[in-house]
N, C-alpha and C positions, 0 to 999 in steps of 0.2 A: 504494500500500500504506500509506503514511504517513497519508494522509487517512482511509482506511477504518479503520485501527487507532485513530486519534485521535477521529474523529467518530462512529463507529458501533459501537464496542466493546460497549456495553451492549445493543445491539439484536440481536447475533448470539449463537448458541449457542456453547458452548465448542469443540465439534467444528469448526464452520465457522470460528470465529475462529482456531483453531490451524492451519487449512489453507486459507487464503484463496485462494491460487493455484489449488488443485485445485477449489475451489468455483466460481471464475470459469470454469474450463475446463468443468466439468460443466454450468453454466447456459448457456454459449455454445454448447456442442455440441448440447444438446437442450432448448431453451426450450419452455415451454408457452404463453407469451404474448409478443408483441412489440409495441412501441409507440414513441412518440417524445415528447420533452419539448416542450410547446406553445410555449415561449419560445425554442426552438432548432430551428425547422423546417429540415429538410435537413442538420442538423449533429449530431443525436443519435439514437441507437437504444437503447431499453431492452429488456432481456431478463428475463423472469420465469419462475421454476421453483419448484415446491413441493419443498423438502427437509425440514428440520425445521420451518421456516416457509416462507412464500413469500419467496423471495430475488430482489431486483432487482439486476441488473448494468447500470449506466448506461455507455454508451460515447459518445464525442464525437469529431467530426472536426475536426482542426486544419487549417483551409483554407489558412492561410499556410505551414505546413510540410508539409502533404500527408500526414498520417497519422491513423489512428484509434486512440484509446487508451481504456482503462477509466478513467472519471472517478470512479466510486463503486460501492459494493456495500452494500446494506442490506436488512433484512427489511421487508416491508410486511404489514399486516393484511389478512385476506380481504375485509373491508368496503371498504377502500381500493382493492383490486384490482377488486372488483365495481363500484365507482364509476367507475374508469378504463375498465372494459369498457363500461359503459352510456353513457359520454360519447363513446366511440369513440377514446379516446386509446390504448387497448391492445386488440389483437385476438388471438383464440386462434390459435395456430400449430400446424399439423398436419404440419410437416416438408416 
């Protein structure tokens, strides 16, 4: 939460910023796209959903301690999402 509020405050709408935890839950429960960070294969999963903007929730696996955690949340532009789709980094998720 501290990272998200400090680093991504300006990217998020007021509604999303004021309810970050609920936004995380919403994106994780019903993502439209799922992908992974190319520099963290097997350790990261990214979930994307259209709310006010496209919102990306990044999760990461701590292999030493054995748990998955939310590492970040930020908005991405549609053009960036399209680029990730065309490169295969992100795939449409149908549930």
